[in-house]
C-alpha positions as CSV (number, residue, x, y, z in Angstrom):
1,V,199.1,7.3,277.0
2,R,197.1,4.1,277.5
3,C,193.5,3.3,278.2
4,P,193.0,2.2,281.9
5,A,192.8,-1.5,282.0
6,A,189.8,-1.5,284.3
7,V,187.8,0.8,281.9
8,R,188.8,-1.3,278.9
9,A,187.7,-4.5,280.7
10,M,184.4,-2.9,281.6
11,L,183.6,-2.0,278.1
12,R,184.6,-5.3,276.6
13,R,182.6,-7.2,279.3
14,G,179.5,-5.2,278.5
15,F,177.2,-3.5,280.9
16,K,174.7,-5.3,283.1
17,G,171.1,-4.5,283.3
18,D,169.0,-3.8,286.4
19,R,168.5,-7.5,287.1
20,G,172.1,-8.4,286.7
21,Q,171.5,-9.9,283.3
22,R,174.4,-9.6,280.8
23,Q,173.5,-7.2,278.0
24,R,175.0,-7.0,274.5
25,S,178.7,-6.6,274.7
26,I,180.4,-3.7,273.0
27,P,183.1,-5.0,270.6
28,L,186.3,-2.8,270.6
29,P,189.4,-2.9,268.5
30,A,192.7,-3.3,270.2
31,P,193.4,-0.1,272.2
32,N,195.9,2.3,271.0
33,A,197.0,5.8,272.0
34,V,194.0,7.5,270.2
35,T,191.3,5.4,271.8
36,G,193.0,5.6,275.1
37,I,193.1,9.5,275.1
38,I,189.5,9.7,273.9
39,L,188.1,7.4,276.6
40,F,190.2,9.0,279.3
41,A,189.2,12.5,278.3
42,L,185.5,11.5,278.3
43,V,185.8,10.1,281.8
44,A,187.8,13.1,283.0
45,L,185.2,15.6,281.6
46,W,182.4,13.7,283.2
47,R,184.2,13.7,286.6
48,N,184.9,17.4,286.4
49,W,181.3,18.2,285.6
50,L,180.1,16.3,288.7
51,L,182.8,17.6,291.0
52,A,183.0,21.2,289.9
53,P,180.3,22.6,292.3
54,R,181.9,20.8,295.2
55,M,185.6,21.5,294.9
56,G,187.5,23.8,297.2
57,S,191.3,23.4,297.4
58,Q,193.1,20.2,296.3
59,D,192.5,18.5,299.7
60,E,189.0,19.8,300.5
61,L,185.5,19.1,299.4
62,R,182.7,21.7,299.3
63,V,179.4,20.5,300.6
64,D,176.4,22.9,300.8
65,G,178.6,25.9,300.8
66,Q,180.9,24.5,303.5
67,V,184.4,23.1,303.0
68,F,185.6,19.9,304.7
69,P,188.8,17.9,304.5
70,V,188.7,15.0,302.2
71,A,190.0,12.7,304.9
72,E,187.0,13.4,307.1
73,V,184.6,12.6,304.3
74,A,186.4,9.4,303.6
75,E,186.4,8.5,307.3
76,A,182.6,9.0,307.6
77,E,182.0,7.0,304.4
78,F,184.1,4.0,305.1
79,L,183.8,3.7,308.9
80,G,180.1,3.5,308.5
81,L,179.4,6.5,310.7
82,P,176.7,9.1,310.0
83,I,178.0,12.1,308.2
84,E,176.3,14.2,310.9
85,D,178.8,12.8,313.4
86,I,181.7,14.0,311.2
87,R,181.0,17.8,311.4
88,E,177.6,17.2,309.9
89,V,178.8,16.5,306.4
90,D,176.0,15.4,304.0
91,R,176.4,11.6,303.5
92,S,174.9,11.6,300.1
93,H,177.7,14.0,298.7
94,A,180.4,11.7,300.1
95,A,178.8,8.7,298.5
96,A,178.5,10.5,295.2
97,S,182.2,11.3,295.3
98,T,183.1,7.7,296.1
99,S,180.8,6.4,293.4
100,M,182.3,8.7,290.9
101,S,185.9,7.7,291.7
102,A,185.0,4.1,291.6
103,T,183.5,4.6,288.1
104,L,186.8,5.8,286.9
105,S,188.2,2.3,287.3
106,G,185.1,0.7,285.9
107,L,184.0,-0.6,289.3
108,G,180.9,-0.1,291.4
109,E,180.9,1.0,295.1
110,D,180.5,-2.6,296.2
111,D,183.7,-3.6,294.3
112,L,186.0,-1.3,296.3
113,S,186.7,-3.9,299.0
114,G,188.4,-6.1,296.4
115,L,190.3,-3.3,294.7
116,D,194.1,-3.4,294.7
117,P,195.5,0.1,295.5
118,D,198.6,-0.6,293.4
119,A,196.3,-0.8,290.3
120,F,196.4,3.0,290.2
121,E,200.1,3.3,290.2
122,D,203.0,2.6,287.9
123,R,206.7,3.4,288.0
124,D,208.8,5.4,285.6
125,D,212.2,4.6,284.3
126,D,213.9,5.9,287.5
127,G,211.8,3.7,289.7
128,E,209.7,6.6,291.0
129,E,206.0,6.0,291.5
130,V,203.8,7.7,288.9
131,N,200.1,8.0,288.9
132,E,199.0,8.4,285.3
133,E,195.5,9.5,286.2
134,E,196.7,12.2,288.5
135,E,199.0,13.5,285.7
136,L,196.2,13.6,283.2
137,L,193.5,14.9,285.5
138,D,193.4,18.5,286.6
139,D,193.4,19.6,290.3
140,S,189.6,19.5,290.5
141,A,189.5,15.8,289.8
142,R,192.5,14.9,291.9
143,A,190.6,15.1,295.2
144,S,188.3,12.3,294.1
145,V,191.3,10.0,293.4
146,L,192.6,10.9,296.8
147,L,189.3,10.0,298.4
148,T,189.3,6.6,296.7
149,K,192.9,5.8,297.7
150,E,192.3,6.9,301.3
151,S,189.2,4.7,301.3
152,I,191.1,1.7,300.0
153,R,193.8,2.2,302.5
154,R,191.3,2.2,305.3
155,L,189.7,-1.0,304.0
156,E,193.0,-2.7,303.8
157,I,193.8,-1.8,307.4
158,R,190.4,-3.1,308.5
159,E,190.9,-6.4,306.6
160,R,194.4,-6.9,308.1
161,S,193.0,-6.1,311.6
162,A,190.2,-8.6,311.1
163,A,192.6,-11.3,309.9
164,A,194.9,-10.7,312.9
165,F,191.9,-10.9,315.3
166,K,190.7,-14.1,313.7
167,K,194.2,-15.6,314.0
168,K,194.4,-14.6,317.6
169,Q,191.0,-16.2,318.3
170,N,192.2,-19.4,316.7
171,L,195.3,-19.5,318.8
172,F,193.2,-18.7,321.9
173,L,190.9,-21.6,321.2
174,H,193.8,-24.0,320.9
175,D,195.1,-23.1,324.3
176,E,194.1,-25.8,326.8
177,A,193.6,-23.4,329.8
178,S,191.6,-21.1,327.5
179,I,189.4,-24.0,326.4
180,A,188.7,-25.0,330.0
181,L,187.9,-21.3,330.9
182,A,185.6,-21.0,327.9
183,R,183.8,-24.2,328.8
184,E,183.3,-22.9,332.3
185,H,181.7,-19.6,331.0
186,L,179.5,-21.4,328.5
187,S,178.4,-23.9,331.1
188,A,177.5,-21.1,333.5
189,A,175.5,-19.4,330.8
190,A,173.6,-22.6,330.0
191,G,172.7,-23.1,333.7
192,H,175.4,-25.8,334.3
193,P,177.8,-24.1,336.7
194,G,179.5,-27.3,337.6
195,H,180.3,-28.5,334.1
196,R,184.0,-29.0,333.4
197,S,185.6,-26.5,335.8
198,A,188.6,-24.6,334.5
199,N,190.7,-26.2,337.4
200,K,189.7,-29.7,336.4
201,P,192.1,-31.6,334.2
202,R,190.7,-32.6,330.8
203,A,190.4,-36.2,329.7
204,T,193.6,-37.3,327.9
205,Q,193.3,-37.9,324.1
206,P,193.5,-41.5,322.9
207,V,197.0,-42.7,321.9
208,K,197.2,-45.3,319.2
209,D,199.2,-48.5,319.9
210,K,201.1,-49.0,316.7
211,D,201.8,-52.7,317.5
212,I,198.1,-53.5,317.9
213,E,197.3,-51.6,314.7
214,R,199.9,-53.6,312.8
215,H,198.4,-56.8,314.2
216,F,195.1,-56.0,312.5
217,L,196.4,-54.4,309.3
218,K,199.1,-56.9,308.5
219,G,196.9,-60.0,308.8
220,H,198.3,-61.3,312.1
221,W,194.8,-61.5,313.5
222,F,193.8,-64.1,310.9
223,I,193.9,-67.8,311.9
224,P,193.9,-70.1,308.9
225,G,191.0,-72.5,308.9
226,E,188.8,-70.1,310.9
227,K,185.8,-68.5,309.3
228,Y,184.9,-64.9,310.0
229,F,182.0,-62.6,309.5
230,V,182.6,-58.8,309.0
231,Y,179.8,-56.3,308.8
232,Q,179.3,-52.6,308.0
233,P,177.9,-50.4,310.8
234,S,176.1,-47.1,310.2
235,G,173.8,-44.6,311.9
236,G,173.6,-43.4,315.5
237,M,174.2,-45.4,318.7
238,S,170.9,-47.2,318.6
239,N,171.2,-48.1,314.9
240,Q,174.8,-49.4,315.4
241,R,173.5,-51.5,318.3
242,I,170.6,-52.9,316.2
243,I,173.0,-53.7,313.4
244,L,175.3,-55.4,315.8
245,E,172.5,-57.6,317.1
246,H,171.6,-58.6,313.5
247,A,175.3,-59.3,312.8
248,L,175.4,-61.6,315.9
249,I,172.4,-63.6,314.5
250,V,174.1,-63.9,311.1
251,A,177.4,-65.0,312.6
252,R,175.8,-67.5,315.0
253,T,173.7,-68.9,312.1
254,L,176.7,-69.5,309.9
255,G,179.1,-70.6,312.7
256,R,181.5,-67.8,312.0
257,T,183.6,-65.6,314.3
258,L,182.0,-62.1,314.5
259,V,184.4,-59.2,313.8
260,V,183.1,-56.2,315.7
261,P,184.1,-52.7,314.4
262,P,184.5,-49.8,316.7
263,V,181.5,-47.7,317.8
264,G,181.4,-44.3,316.0
265,P,179.6,-41.0,316.6
266,H,176.2,-40.4,315.1
267,T,176.4,-40.5,311.3
268,S,173.9,-41.0,308.5
269,M,174.6,-43.8,306.1
270,F,177.6,-46.1,305.9
271,W,179.8,-43.8,303.9
272,N,179.8,-41.2,306.6
273,Y,180.7,-43.8,309.2
274,N,183.7,-44.8,307.1
275,K,184.8,-41.1,307.0
276,V,185.2,-41.0,310.8
277,T,188.8,-41.0,312.1
278,W,190.0,-43.5,314.7
279,E,190.3,-40.8,317.3
280,R,186.5,-40.2,317.2
281,T,185.7,-43.9,317.7
282,V,185.5,-46.2,320.8
283,E,186.4,-49.8,320.8
284,A,183.3,-51.9,320.8
285,F,184.1,-53.8,324.0
286,Q,184.6,-50.6,325.9
287,V,180.9,-50.0,325.2
288,F,179.4,-53.5,324.9
289,E,180.0,-56.4,327.3
290,K,182.3,-58.9,325.6
291,E,181.5,-61.9,327.9
292,R,177.8,-61.8,327.0
293,M,178.4,-61.7,323.3
294,S,181.0,-64.4,323.5
295,A,178.4,-66.7,325.0
296,A,176.4,-66.5,321.8
297,T,179.2,-66.7,319.2
298,P,183.0,-66.2,319.1
299,V,183.9,-62.5,318.7
300,L,186.9,-60.4,317.7
301,G,186.9,-56.7,318.4
302,L,188.9,-54.4,316.2
303,S,191.4,-52.3,318.2
304,N,193.5,-49.3,317.3
305,T,192.1,-49.1,313.8
306,I,188.9,-48.4,311.9
307,L,186.8,-50.7,309.7
308,R,187.7,-48.9,306.4
309,R,191.5,-49.4,306.9
310,F,191.0,-53.0,308.2
311,V,189.1,-53.9,305.0
312,E,191.5,-52.0,302.8
313,F,194.6,-53.8,304.2
314,N,193.1,-57.3,304.5
315,E,190.6,-57.9,301.8
316,N,192.0,-60.8,299.7
317,K,195.5,-60.2,301.1
318,H,197.7,-62.1,303.5
319,N,196.4,-65.4,302.3
320,Q,192.8,-64.5,303.0
321,V,189.9,-65.1,300.7
322,W,187.0,-62.7,301.1
323,L,183.4,-62.8,299.8
324,R,182.0,-59.3,299.6
325,V,178.1,-59.0,299.7
326,Q,176.7,-55.7,298.6
327,R,172.9,-55.4,298.6
328,D,171.8,-52.0,297.6
329,R,169.5,-50.0,299.9
330,K,166.5,-50.0,297.6
331,G,166.7,-53.7,297.3
332,S,167.1,-54.3,301.0
333,V,164.1,-52.1,301.8
334,R,161.7,-53.2,299.1
335,G,163.0,-56.6,298.1
336,R,162.7,-59.9,299.9
337,L,164.0,-59.8,303.5
338,W,166.3,-62.5,304.6
339,T,165.5,-65.0,307.3
340,T,168.0,-67.2,309.1
341,S,167.0,-70.0,306.7
342,D,167.8,-67.8,303.7
343,I,171.1,-66.8,305.1
344,R,172.0,-70.5,305.8
345,T,171.0,-71.4,302.2
346,L,172.9,-68.5,300.6
347,Y,176.1,-68.5,302.6
348,G,176.1,-71.6,304.8
349,N,178.4,-73.5,302.4
350,A,180.6,-70.5,301.5
351,T,184.2,-71.6,301.5
352,E,185.7,-68.1,301.7
353,D,187.6,-67.3,304.9
354,V,185.9,-63.9,305.4
355,L,182.3,-63.1,304.6
356,F,181.8,-59.3,304.4
357,F,178.3,-57.7,304.4
358,A,179.3,-54.3,302.9
359,Q,177.7,-51.0,302.4
360,S,173.9,-51.0,303.1
361,T,173.6,-54.8,303.3
362,M,173.0,-54.8,307.0
363,W,170.3,-52.1,306.9
364,K,166.7,-53.4,307.0
365,S,167.7,-56.6,305.2
366,F,166.4,-59.2,307.6
367,D,163.2,-60.8,308.8
368,F,164.2,-62.4,312.1
369,T,161.8,-63.9,314.5
370,E,161.0,-62.3,317.8
371,A,162.8,-65.1,319.6
372,E,165.9,-64.6,317.6
373,L,165.8,-60.8,318.2
374,D,165.3,-61.3,321.9
375,F,168.2,-63.7,322.0
376,A,170.5,-61.2,320.3
377,H,169.2,-58.3,322.4
378,N,170.0,-60.2,325.6
379,H,173.6,-60.9,324.4
380,V,174.3,-57.3,323.2
381,Q,174.3,-55.3,326.4
382,L,176.1,-52.2,327.4
383,E,179.2,-52.6,329.5
384,S,178.4,-52.8,333.2
385,S,179.8,-49.3,334.0
386,F,177.2,-47.8,331.5
387,R,174.4,-49.6,333.2
388,Q,175.6,-48.5,336.6
389,I,175.9,-44.8,335.7
390,A,172.4,-45.0,334.2
391,R,171.1,-46.2,337.6
392,V,172.9,-43.3,339.3
393,A,171.4,-40.8,336.9
394,R,167.9,-42.3,337.3
395,T,168.2,-42.0,341.1
396,A,169.4,-38.4,340.9
397,L,166.5,-37.4,338.6
398,F,163.6,-39.4,339.9
399,G,164.7,-41.2,343.1
400,D,162.7,-44.4,343.4
401,R,159.7,-43.0,341.6
402,P,158.4,-44.6,338.4
403,Y,158.8,-42.5,335.2
404,L,158.0,-42.5,331.5
405,A,160.8,-42.2,328.9
406,A,160.5,-41.0,325.3
407,H,163.0,-40.4,322.6
408,V,161.9,-37.4,320.6
409,R,164.2,-37.0,317.6
410,F,163.7,-33.9,315.4
411,E,164.9,-34.1,311.8
412,D,168.5,-33.2,311.5
413,K,170.6,-31.9,308.6
414,F,172.5,-35.1,308.2
415,T,169.4,-37.3,307.4
416,Q,167.2,-35.1,305.2
417,I,167.3,-37.6,302.3
418,Y,166.2,-40.7,304.3
419,S,164.5,-39.5,307.4
420,D,161.1,-40.2,309.0
421,Q,159.0,-37.2,309.8
422,L,158.5,-36.4,313.5
423,S,154.8,-37.2,314.3
424,P,152.7,-34.4,315.9
425,A,152.8,-34.2,319.6
426,G,149.2,-35.2,319.8
427,V,150.1,-38.6,318.3
428,F,152.4,-39.3,321.2
429,I,149.9,-38.1,323.8
430,R,147.1,-40.3,322.3
431,R,149.3,-43.3,322.5
432,L,150.1,-42.6,326.1
433,A,146.4,-42.1,326.9
434,R,145.5,-45.5,325.3
435,S,148.2,-47.1,327.5
436,W,146.7,-45.6,330.7
437,V,150.3,-44.7,331.8
438,Q,149.2,-41.6,333.7
439,N,147.6,-44.0,336.2
440,I,151.1,-45.0,337.0
441,T,153.0,-41.7,336.8
442,S,152.9,-38.3,335.0
443,E,156.7,-37.8,335.2
444,M,158.4,-38.1,331.8
445,Y,162.0,-38.2,330.8
446,I,162.6,-36.9,327.3
447,A,165.8,-37.6,325.4
448,T,166.2,-35.0,322.6
449,Q,168.6,-32.5,321.2
450,P,169.6,-29.8,323.7
451,S,168.6,-27.1,321.3
452,K,165.1,-28.4,321.2
453,V,164.4,-28.4,324.9
454,T,162.6,-25.1,324.7
455,S,160.6,-26.0,321.6
456,S,156.9,-25.3,321.6
457,Y,156.5,-28.9,320.5
458,F,156.5,-30.0,324.1
459,E,153.8,-27.6,325.3
460,A,151.2,-30.2,324.3
461,F,152.7,-32.6,326.8
462,R,152.6,-30.1,329.6
463,S,149.0,-29.2,328.7
464,A,148.2,-32.9,329.0
465,G,149.5,-32.9,332.5
466,Y,153.0,-34.5,332.1
467,L,155.9,-33.3,334.2
468,L,158.9,-33.1,331.8
469,T,162.6,-33.7,332.6
470,F,164.9,-33.3,329.6
471,S,168.2,-35.2,328.9
472,D,170.3,-32.0,329.3
473,K,169.7,-32.4,333.1
474,L,172.2,-35.2,333.0
475,M,174.9,-32.6,332.8
476,D,173.9,-31.4,336.3
477,I,174.9,-34.7,337.9
478,P,178.6,-34.7,339.0
479,D,178.9,-38.5,338.7
480,V,177.8,-38.4,335.1
481,L,180.3,-35.6,334.3
482,Q,183.1,-37.7,335.9
483,F,182.0,-40.7,333.9
484,L,182.1,-38.8,330.7
485,D,185.6,-37.5,331.5
486,Q,186.8,-41.0,332.1
């Protein structure tokens, strides 16, 4: 005879107080036959004392003078149905029985979901299953064990069913036709019935050209004697564009060829940009107009690779000498900002083949003049198809009427460490009032997160007399949808 492992573990672990704090542990000697029999007998007597008034036959429970099958009580308890719906059995009695059977193994009711049903069973020398507790307990206690095992069996079935359903859902979501159908239903629910019809072919996924990738990773892009400037992007689309404008000024000042990394999705800080896979990026000259940039300084756009891999495979390799500049963010924000004169003094005579402004060096590090910034802005323009679709969208939303435009960005979970607080709506409205813009128009286009369109934040704008159109309305324009698919 042995002490049940679960009971022994409970006693060694010590009991927990009401607040879940560990209390003084009970030291026990190594269990032997005597301690096992004593502990098991105490538990059995306690079980019998609780169950005695309730027991009918071996497979029945007596509740308030009525006898019900154990299976019905277990079903009511573990299917979450009121006992009244299972022949009006008192729920508290079923819970008491479950609690008592759980206590046999040193577990609470909440621990049943993680209990292995084989923990109750062993095998004898002939390979037959033997339940030691059922051998030691009398008939009156056996029904409680049956209830626990039935409950565990039901929980296992429920867990297997949930896992199978989840797997089925995952398979469903990876089916192309199902994805298109789901998009159609979601679009209709969101008020965009024309968005991505199920019969419309989806945009093809990008396919990497391995030859072009090798061209950039094996150093074939490098021309000896040329000087290059590489920079680290970060942030959302607007921040990446601003950093690109600053990089253009630096490259032009130093007379170096500007290496332009791909455009990535919205990320916070450079390390998150570097985590983005190639499939989630777009080549820079599919977004920005190459001819305009080339008129300011020679440019080289990375293709079929990402910046992190480009640097990893090229820095101080393939006969290239790199100079890495890493200015920490605190220094770049609070320290002295660089002018074009500073850049020329610091790096104008650098002999290295590649000058790399890494990590946060490009973020808020410069003090360029308005003329320099205007020059860069005029040479970093969106590719012509973007400008054309913007005109189409403007006409669809406002016709030829003038309109105001505001970017209202709420704090997001990716930028909680370094994020500006959104000003109260009244601040925006007072600025607009000082500009007398309502003398021109009261129509306002607001670019913001789709989830914030219904925010009460915008009620102040409406109260001030502005007619609001939100950026989610772009998805109602067929030409915009077609452009996004392309």
